[in-house]
C-alpha positions in Angstrom: -81.5 46.7 40.7 -81.5 50.2 39.1 -78.9 51.3 41.7 -76.7 48.4 40.8 -77.1 49.1 37.1 -76.2 52.7 37.6 -73.2 51.8 39.8 -72.0 49.3 37.1 -72.3 51.9 34.4 -70.5 54.4 36.5 -67.6 52.0 37.1 -67.5 51.0 33.5 -67.2 54.6 32.4 -64.6 55.3 35.0 -62.5 52.4 34.1 -62.7 53.3 30.4 -61.6 56.9 31.1 -58.8 55.6 33.3 -57.7 53.2 30.5 -57.6 56.1 28.0 -55.6 58.2 30.4 -53.2 55.4 31.0 -52.7 54.9 27.3 -52.1 58.6 26.8 -49.5 58.6 29.5 -47.6 55.6 28.1 -44.0 56.8 27.2 -42.9 56.7 23.6 -40.9 53.7 22.5 -37.1 54.3 22.7 -36.7 52.3 19.5 -37.0 53.8 16.0 -37.1 52.1 12.7 -37.0 53.9 9.3 -36.4 53.0 5.7 -35.5 54.9 2.6 -35.5 54.3 -1.2 -34.2 56.5 -4.0 -33.9 56.7 -7.7 -30.7 58.5 -8.9 -29.6 59.4 -12.4 -26.3 57.9 -11.4 -24.3 57.0 -8.2 -21.3 59.2 -7.3 -19.3 58.4 -4.2 -16.6 60.8 -2.9 -16.6 62.5 -6.3 -16.1 59.2 -8.3 -18.8 57.9 -10.7 -19.8 54.4 -9.6 -22.3 53.4 -12.3 -20.7 54.6 -15.5 -23.3 57.5 -15.6 -26.2 55.0 -15.5 -29.2 55.0 -13.3 -28.8 53.8 -9.7 -31.5 52.4 -7.4 -30.6 52.8 -3.7 -32.2 52.1 -0.4 -31.7 51.1 3.2 -33.1 50.5 6.7 -32.0 52.2 10.0 -32.5 51.4 13.6 -31.9 53.9 16.4 -32.3 54.0 20.2 -33.1 57.0 22.3 -29.8 56.7 24.1 -27.9 57.4 20.9 -26.9 54.1 19.5 -27.8 53.2 15.9 -27.3 50.6 13.1 -28.2 50.4 9.5 -28.0 48.7 6.1 -27.8 50.5 2.8 -27.3 49.3 -0.8 -26.9 50.4 -4.4 -26.2 49.0 -7.8 -22.7 49.8 -9.1 -20.6 49.0 -12.2 -17.1 50.4 -11.6 -15.6 47.0 -10.5 -16.8 45.3 -13.7 -16.0 48.3 -15.8 -12.4 48.2 -14.6 -12.1 44.4 -15.1 -11.5 44.0 -11.4 -14.3 41.4 -10.8 -14.9 38.4 -13.0 -18.3 37.6 -11.3 -20.6 39.8 -9.3 -19.2 43.3 -8.7 -22.6 44.9 -9.5 -23.7 45.8 -6.0 -22.4 47.7 -2.9 -23.9 46.9 0.5 -22.9 49.0 3.5 -23.3 47.9 7.1 -22.8 50.5 9.9 -23.3 51.1 13.6 -22.4 53.8 15.9 -23.3 56.3 18.7 -24.4 59.9 18.3 -25.8 62.7 20.3 -26.3 66.5 20.5 -25.9 69.3 23.0 -27.5 72.6 21.9 -26.2 73.5 18.5 -23.4 70.9 18.7 -23.6 67.3 17.6 -21.2 64.3 17.5 -21.2 60.9 15.8 -18.7 58.0 15.9 -19.0 54.5 14.4 -17.8 51.8 12.1 -18.8 51.3 8.4 -18.3 48.1 6.4 -18.4 48.4 2.6 -19.2 45.0 1.0 -18.9 44.3 -2.7 -20.2 40.8 -3.4 -18.4 38.9 -6.1 -15.1 37.2 -7.2 -12.1 39.4 -8.2 -10.4 38.7 -11.5 -6.9 37.3 -11.6 -4.4 39.9 -10.3 -7.1 41.8 -8.4 -8.4 41.7 -4.8 -11.8 42.2 -3.2 -12.9 45.8 -2.8 -14.4 45.2 0.7 -13.3 48.0 3.1 -13.8 48.8 6.8 -13.7 52.4 8.1 -13.9 54.0 11.5 -15.3 57.5 11.6 -15.7 60.4 13.9 -17.8 63.5 13.2 -18.6 66.8 14.9 -21.3 69.3 13.9 -22.3 72.9 14.7 -25.6 74.2 13.3 -25.3 73.8 9.5 -21.7 72.5 9.4 -20.3 69.0 9.9 -16.7 67.8 9.9 -16.1 64.1 9.5 -13.0 62.0 9.6 -12.9 58.4 8.3 -9.9 56.0 8.6 -9.6 52.7 6.9 -8.6 49.9 9.3 -8.7 47.1 6.6 -5.5 46.3 4.8 -7.2 46.5 1.4 -9.1 49.7 0.6 -11.6 49.8 -2.3 -9.5 47.2 -4.1 -6.1 48.9 -3.4 -3.6 46.7 -1.6 -1.5 47.7 1.4 -3.6 50.8 2.0 -4.5 50.5 5.7 -4.6 54.0 7.3 -6.1 55.6 4.2 -8.2 58.4 5.4 -10.9 60.8 4.2 -11.8 64.3 5.5 -15.3 65.5 4.8 -16.4 69.1 5.4 -20.1 69.5 4.6 -22.8 72.1 5.1 -26.6 72.2 4.7 -28.5 75.5 4.7 -32.3 75.4 4.9 -33.9 78.4 3.0 -36.4 79.6 5.6 -39.6 77.5 5.6 -39.6 77.0 1.8 -38.5 73.4 2.0 -35.4 74.1 0.0 -32.0 73.1 1.3 -28.7 74.2 -0.2 -25.7 71.9 0.3 -21.9 72.2 -0.1 -19.1 69.7 0.5 -15.3 69.5 0.3 -13.4 66.3 0.7 -9.8 65.0 0.8 -9.1 61.3 0.1 -5.6 60.4 1.1 -4.3 56.9 0.3 -1.5 55.3 2.3 1.0 52.6 1.5 2.1 51.1 -1.8 0.3 48.5 -3.7 2.7 45.8 -5.0 1.1 46.3 -8.4 2.4 49.9 -8.5 6.1 49.1 -7.9 8.0 51.2 -10.3 5.0 53.3 -11.1 4.3 55.2 -7.8 2.7 55.0 -4.4 -1.0 54.6 -3.6 -0.9 58.3 -2.7 0.5 59.5 -6.1 -1.9 57.3 -8.1 -5.1 57.4 -6.0 -5.3 60.4 -3.7 -7.4 63.3 -4.7 -9.8 66.1 -3.6 -13.5 66.4 -4.4 -16.2 68.9 -4.0 -20.0 69.1 -4.3 -22.9 71.6 -4.4 -26.5 70.6 -4.2 -30.1 71.8 -3.9 -32.9 69.7 -2.5 -36.6 70.3 -2.1 -39.0 68.7 0.4 -42.1 67.7 -1.5 -43.9 67.4 1.8 -44.4 71.1 1.5 -47.0 70.4 -1.3 -49.1 68.1 0.9 -49.0 65.5 3.7 -49.2 62.6 1.2 -45.7 63.6 0.0 -44.2 63.9 3.5 -40.7 62.3 3.5 -40.2 62.7 -0.2 -37.4 64.8 -1.7 -36.1 65.7 -5.1 -32.7 67.3 -5.8 -29.8 68.1 -8.1 -26.1 67.5 -7.2 -23.0 68.7 -9.0 -19.7 67.0 -8.2 -16.1 67.3 -9.4 -12.6 66.3 -8.3 -9.1 67.6 -8.5 -7.7 64.3 -9.6 -5.0 64.4 -12.3 -4.5 60.6 -12.2 -5.4 59.1 -15.5 -3.9 55.8 -14.3 -6.1 55.6 -11.2 -9.4 56.9 -12.6 -9.0 57.6 -16.3 -10.6 56.1 -19.3 -9.0 53.5 -21.5 -8.2 56.2 -24.1 -6.4 58.1 -21.3 -4.3 55.2 -20.2 -6.7 54.2 -17.4 -9.0 51.2 -17.1 -12.6 52.7 -17.2 -14.9 53.2 -20.2 -15.2 56.8 -19.1 -13.1 58.9 -16.7 -14.8 58.4 -13.4 -13.2 61.4 -11.7 -14.6 64.1 -14.0 -17.4 66.5 -13.1 -20.9 65.0 -12.9 -24.5 66.2 -12.5 -27.0 63.9 -10.7 -30.7 64.2 -10.3 -32.7 62.2 -7.8 -36.0 61.4 -6.2 -36.0 59.7 -2.7 -38.4 58.9 0.0 -38.0 58.1 3.7 -40.6 56.1 5.6 
């Protein structure tokens, strides 16, 4: 009986060790899910103020697979559509849906995909929905990334007959050693195509809406202060544009449609967390 008991105990221990070993050898899941949420002093997109210099709450969810495919959802409050009188109902949110494929080889990386900007609401008389679809292609080397986006929708951010409008984005992110500090810089060119019927006799989409923008930033990883803050970041961003179009982005006092000029220089502070 004792021999049987010892044999059973030995088998039990052996099976337990084998189970632990098998569990340790199980491959990591190819699927990854992450989320993010951030509080920003304002929302600036491609150099243009989107919330009339008011606070923006932003967040999203992302899925990725080890082969390189990914998809995500991101959202923020906005006010620019209501500020311009372009929406009679809604116009207070931006929701982005995107999917693509990316990968890397050594110091080089690539990314291609599709991005749908959705602005829920009803446009006012004489205006159209701001919903926009873009295809994008990006290439990176170490700290630098060059990205090209092209609008395939006929209407682009509320501008009619603008298919083919594109945006060039050259960005860089420089980590400062192991300090947790990252310095960023960006230069962009937004080039509108076509002519909105509403601009007949005034100019083309290019002359009214095209512009250049630039940005410098500093971010700090609060995870450096302790594991409980891992994934948390604070930062400051300075943005400005080369837009001279008071009609496209200016304030009412300048002959535009906004309470404030949305293309002027801005400073944004933020706190965000990824989980």
